Each structure stands twice: as C-alpha cells, then as structure tokens.
N, C-alpha and C positions, 0 to 999 in steps of 0.2 A: 234508530240504532238497532241493529240485529240482535245483539245481546238482550236488550230489554223486551223485544217482541218475543224472543225465545222464553224468557223468564216469565212473562205474562201467561203465555200458553201453557207452561209447566205449572204455574200456580193455579190456573183455572182447572187443572186436570189433578191437582194434588201431587204432582210429580216432583220428586227431588232434584234440585239443580245439581250440577257437578261442583266440586270444590273450586275449580278454576272459574266457573261462572260467578259463584259467591264472592271469590276474591276479586273478580273484575268489578263488581258493583262497589266495593270499598275502595277501588283504584280510580273510580271515575272522577273527573275534575269538578271544581266548583261551578264551572260554566255549564255543567250537564246536570247539576243537582235537581233542577225543576223537572227535567225529563225523567229522572230516576224516581222522584216522588210521584209523578203522574202515572208511571208504569205500575209501581207497587200499589198505588191507590186503586187501580183497577181490580187488582187481586183482593184488596181489603174490602171494596165495596161489593164484589161478587159474593164473598162469604159473609159479610156483616152489615151490609148496607151502609147507612150513614149514623148508625147508633154508637154512642159512647157510653161504656159501662163505668159507673163511678164506684170507687172503693174507698174505705175509710179505715185508717190504722189507729188501733188503741194500744199504747205501750204499757203492758201490764206490769212490767218490772224494768227499771231503767238503770243502765250502768252495772257496775260491779261484776263484769264478766271475766271468768278465768282464762278465756281463749284469747289468742294474740293475733287475730286477723288484722292485717296492717291497715285496711281501709276504714276500720270501725272506731267510732268515737267512744264506744262502750268497752273497748278491749282492755285486756290486762296491760297496765302501764300508761294508759291514756291520760294525758293532762288536759284535754279539752274540757272546758267548763260546763259540762252538760248536767242536766238534772239527774240526781240519783235517788232512787227509792225503791223500796221492795214492794212486794205484791199488792196490787190494787184489790180491794174487797169486790165481790160479785156485783154489788149494788153501785160501787163507784164506777166499775167498768161499764156496766149497763148504762149508766147515765152518760158517760163519755160516748158510747156508741150511739146513743140516741141523738146526739148532736149532728153527727155525721149523717144519719139516716134522715133527719129533718132536712138536711141540705141537699138530699137527693141520692145519696149513696144507696146501693142495693145489697152491698156486701161489706161486712165488718172483718177485719183481719186483727186477731188477737196475738200479740207478739210479746215475747219475754226474753230478755238477755240470758245468756248462760250456755254451757256446753250442750245441755239437754235437760229435760225435766225428770225429777225423781217421781215416784208414784204418788207421792203427796201433792207434788206439783199438778200432776195430771187430774187429781181429785179437785184441786183449786179451779183450775181452768174449766173442768167439766161443770162445776157449779156455775161458773161465769157464763158458759155457753148456754146452760139451761135458763139463767136469769134473762139473758138478751133474748132468747127465743120466745120466752114467755110473754115478754113485754112488747115484742115487735114481730107481729105475724109475717111470715114469708121471708124474713131476713136470711141472707146467706152468711155463714160464719166459717172463717178459716182459721185454723190454729197454726202458729209459727213458733215453735219452742226449742228449736235446735235438733240435735240427734236423738233419735227414738230408739228406745230398747224394745225388745220383743214384747208384743202385747199391748204396748202403749198406743199405738195407732187404732187398734180395735177399740179400746176403751174410749178414746176420743170420738170414734164414729158413734158408739153406743150413746154417748152423751148429746149427740146432735151435730158434731161437727160435720161439715160438708167437704172440707178440702184441708190439705196440709201443704204449707209452703216450705220448700228448703231449696235454696239456689246453688248451682254448681259454681257460679261466680266467674271462673275463668277455666282456661284449658287445663287438662290433666297434667300436660308437661310442665306448666309453669306454676301449678297450684302450691307447690312447696315454697315458692318464692314469696307468697303472701300470707301464708299460715303454716305453722309447725306444730300446733297442739292437737290437730286432727287432719285426716287426709281426704283427698278427693274421693277415694273409694268409700269413706265414711259417708259423705254427702249422698253418692249414688245409692247407697244401701238404704238411707232414710227415705229417699224418694220411692224406692221400691217398696219399702214397708207401708208407706201411705197407700200406694197403689193396691198392694195386696189385701189391705184392709177394707177396701171399697171406698176410700177417700179420693176425692179428685187431686191429682198431683199438679202442683204448681211450681215451677222451678225456672229460674232465669240466670241472668248474667250481670256483671258490672264491667262498663266500659270506662277507659281512661286511666287505668292503673299502669300504663306504660307498656301494655301488651301490644304484640304485632297483629297485622291483619290475619295471619295464619292462626294465631291464639283465638281471635274472635271467631273465625270460621270453624275451628276445632270445636269450641264449646257449643256454638249453635248446632253444629251437626250432631254432637253428643246429645243435646236436648231433644233434637228431632228423634233420635233413637229411643230415648227414654219416653217419649210421647206424652208430655204432660199436656193437660188442657189449657193451661195458661203459662205464658212466658213473660215475666217482668224483665224489662230492660232498664237497669240502673246506670246513671252516669256519675262517676265518682265526684263527690264533693270533698275536696282536700280539707279536712278539718285540721286546724292548728292544734298541735299536740299528739298527732298521730304520725307514724312512719311515712304515710304518703301525703303528708300535709303540703309538700311542695309540688305535687304532681298535677299540673294544669296542661293537659294534653289534647283537649277537645275544642272544637269550633261548632257552631250550630250547623254547619254543612256536614261536618264529620258525623255528628249525632244522626242527622237525617239519613245519611249513607248506611249507618249501622242499622237503624230501624227498618230501612228498606230491605237490607240483606236478610234480617230476621223474618220479615213478612215473606220474602221469596222462599225461604227454607222452610218456614212454618206457616203455610198460606191459610189454613183453616183453623188456627189456633188463636186464642185469645192473646193478643200481644198487648202488653200494658207498658205504658211509659211510667216508670216509677221514680225513685229518687233522683234529683238532679236536673230535671227538666227545666225548671226556673233558672237555674244557674248557667246552663250550658246552652239550651235551646233559646233562651231568652225571648225576644220578639218573633222568633221563628217557631214558637210552640204551635200556632194554629196549623202550619204545614205538616207537623208531625201527626196530627189527628187524621190525615190522609193515609197514614201508615199503620198506626196503632188504633185499636178500637176499645181501649181501656185506660184509665188514668186513676191516680189517687186524688182525692179531694182533700183540700186543706194542708194540714201539717203532716210531717213525717215522724219518725221516732224521737230523735233528738235535735232536729232542725225545723226551722219554720218554712212552710210552703207559701205559694201564692194564695191570696185571700180566696176563700170558697166562692164568693160572689163573682170574683174575676174569672174563676175557672168556668162558671156556667155562662157567663157573658161570652167567653171565648168560644165555647162550644156552639152557642147560637149564632154568633157572628160568623164563624166559619162555615155555617150551613149544615151542621150536624145536630143531632138530638140526643138528649139523655135517654139512655136505655131504662124502660120502666120495669117495675118489680115483676109484672106479669109477662114479660118478654123473655124468651129463651135466648141465652147468649151464643151458644155454640150452634154451628150449622146442623141441620137435621140428621146427617149421616153420623156425626159424632154424638149428638144427643141420644139418637136411637141406640147407639152402641153402649150406652150406659157409662159414658165418659165421666160424668160427675161435674166437674167445674163448669158451671154455667149450663149444664144439661137439663136441669130442672129447676123448679122455683126456690129450692133450698140449696143451691150449690155455692161454692165459694173457693177462695185461696187468698195468697198473700203476696209478699214482696221480697225482702231480703235483709240480713242483718248479720251480726257477730258470728255465733256458731252455726248460724243457719236460720236466722229469723229475720223478720221486719222488712223495712222498706229500703234498706241498705244503709248503713250508717255514714256514708258521706252524703247523706240525702239532702235534698235541695231546700231552697227557700226562694225569696224574691219579693215578698209582699211588704217587707219591712222598709224602713227609710234608708237613705244613703245609697240608692241605686243609681245616682247619676250626679253630675256636677254642672253647675251653670253660674253665670255671673253677668255683670254689667259690661265687663270689657270684652273686646274682641278676642276670640279664642284662636290659637294657632292652629294651622291646618293639621289634621289628624290622619295618620296613615291607617286606614281601616284594616288592612291585613294584619299590621303589627298589633293594633288594638284587640283584634280578636283573639289572638294568642296570649295576651297578657292575663295574669291572674285576676279573677274578679272576686277578691276576698270581700268586697263590699256587698256581695250577694249571699253570703253565708251567715246566717243568724241562728244562734242556739235557740231551741225551743223554750220558751218561759211561760207557756200557757197551756191550757187543757189538762190532760190526764197527769196526776201527781202535782198539780198546783191548784190554787184557789181561783185562778182566772178562767174565764170562759174560753172554750176551744175555738180554733179556726175551723169553721165548717160551712 
C-alpha cells in the first residue's frame, strides 16, 4: 500500500505526515489493519526497539473533584461508586509506589483529582516525591495535579519531579462539549508551564468519546506541535454514573488504527497505551505493543486493570522486553536535546484524568471475574461484528484495592 510505505519513510525521517495521510490511516478497513500495524511497527522499532516501558499510577486523592469533565468518574456530580479519600500521606504513597516498582515499573505517576493544586498541595506532593526518591534509587517521578499556577511547576521540579502530565484529551473545536469548567487553552498553558520549568511534558488524548476522525487528527497534530516527550493514548471506559456512560464507540481494530496514526504523527515520542486497553483492545493487546512502547502496569485511578503478572507475560509472549531502569527511553537526538521525559535516568510523566491528571478516568480493567459466559448447552451462533460493538460493561470494575484501601495493590 503506497500510503503505508510513504508513512514509514516519513516516520523514519521524523517528517510530519499530511492531515489527509493521517485521516487515511483511520479510514483503512479492518481487512487492512494488520498491514497498518506492521507499517507503524517498523517506525516504533526503529526508534524504540522492542522495549516496553512500565509506568505505575498512585492516586494520591480520589474523587471529590469540582470539575465537570464528562468522561471522568471523579467529576462533579458523578454517581459512579468509586473510592473517595483525601490526600495520602507521603509514607502511604511511597508504600504504594514500591509495589509498582517491585513489579517492574520504572516510572511512578502521582495523581490527584481537582482543578489544580494549592501551594499547600504542592508542598504535600513535594514531600511525597522526596520520600519516594529517597527510598527508590533511580525512580522516575511524574506529577499530575491539574492546572498549574505560576511558579508551581518550578517548585515541583525543585522537589525532584521529572515530568508533569496534563492531557489535551480532544480537539480544541470540541473541547467545550466535554468540559465547561476550564478550557482547552487552560490545558495548553499548563503543558507550556511544565515545559518552561524544565519538566518533561507528557500530554495525550482520550479516544471513544464520540469524536470524529478529524477531531482525533486535530488533537494529535496539536500534540505534535506542543512536542511532549510522552503521549498517553486513553480509550474511554464509559463509567455508569457519568455523562458518557453510554458511549461505546470503539472496537479493537479501531483502537489499533488510532495508535498507528499517533505513531506515524509522533514517530520518535514515547507513545503509551493508557486507560482502557483491557476493555477495548482485549485479546488484541499484544498487537498494540507493536505500536506503543509504553504501558501502565496494574490498576488505574478508580478502575481495575489487568493483573500485573498478566502484563509481564503478555510482553514476553509477544517478543518484547521490559525496559530497564538503566535504559534511556527516548532516542538519542531527543535525549541529547534535554527533552526530559525518558531522556535520563530520572525522567517521568503520567496519563490523564479529571481536571488534567491521572490515567484517564474512564480507565480500564479486565482482570476481574465476569469477563465471559460459558455453559454446558450449545450456544447460538454469534455475529462477531455485532458483538464487537456491544457494550462490554462486564469489563469495567471499580478499583477496590491498593491506594486508599487496606488491600494489596495490583502490580
């Protein structure tokens, strides 16, 4: 396919595709999806080999958010039955982080719900960052706290933060349809503040909120212009009790095409599969590793993820390897430029959430029971195409373990 050959050549040269080329990737048929994955996989392997970076989320403060982000289980007015708790103490957060690091993660993402941190909140998070770094040599720490005020990014950097996550989520043209309590420009401003303070910028998107192909291309091109070191791609998990609780718009093939488009537009950037991979990619998750070079290990902010052991087995079975703490994530030209996220042994970043934090709060699950139906009687024939588009509410589980509970975390 001439399109894919062209996109591979551009990806190897770090050349930006045209909008029409990016749209054409999203428009390819399911019959062509393996060709698309193979092409984008060449770009991924050129810049990142077969390494997979593992990241681990710690939800420092859950729920109780004043923002109205439609996708978020922690939003104002959400009736989702999530865990709700105020700030974890530094030793509690450090203990939670240790579980993920023991499971193979090299980056810890510290997330808190809310519009943005107060100066006192920055002090709290700074103490937590110091505690984690004192107890875990070489760990990468990312903060994800929402909209930043002047000077706060600098204070986080001084405390030892390596990166800051704040996602654009969707296109500027449709942003007002999902959130009214802050603007797209507010999000861009926070990413720029993090960049200016010397933090690695981490910013991504959410797919599956009813957006068009044009919206997806718009937000990914905007991300390319912002030039973050890491781009998390979240797939909406429709939480019952949120305005987008009925939006089930994704198939595994659609998710693969989206990841491929992101890889072609951002060829030398850490592309992370974030919330929702277990719910929407399902058994196709190993194929997504040919496109993205980074995933979250274990659970998300308010939802459960695939068992950490299963993540590690999937990576090995697919022929990939977990990136070590002594390995540099980013390609040499980005690392040498002082890019931050993944450019040295203490880099980091995050994922996505309410006012701009976390792993995205429609985030995924999949390791819990109830993932399938069987029995002793013969089943009626199933229309696979129809089944693929049906809501998989059985794959959405509220997190009941780890941070904020007395149960061991999934890592």
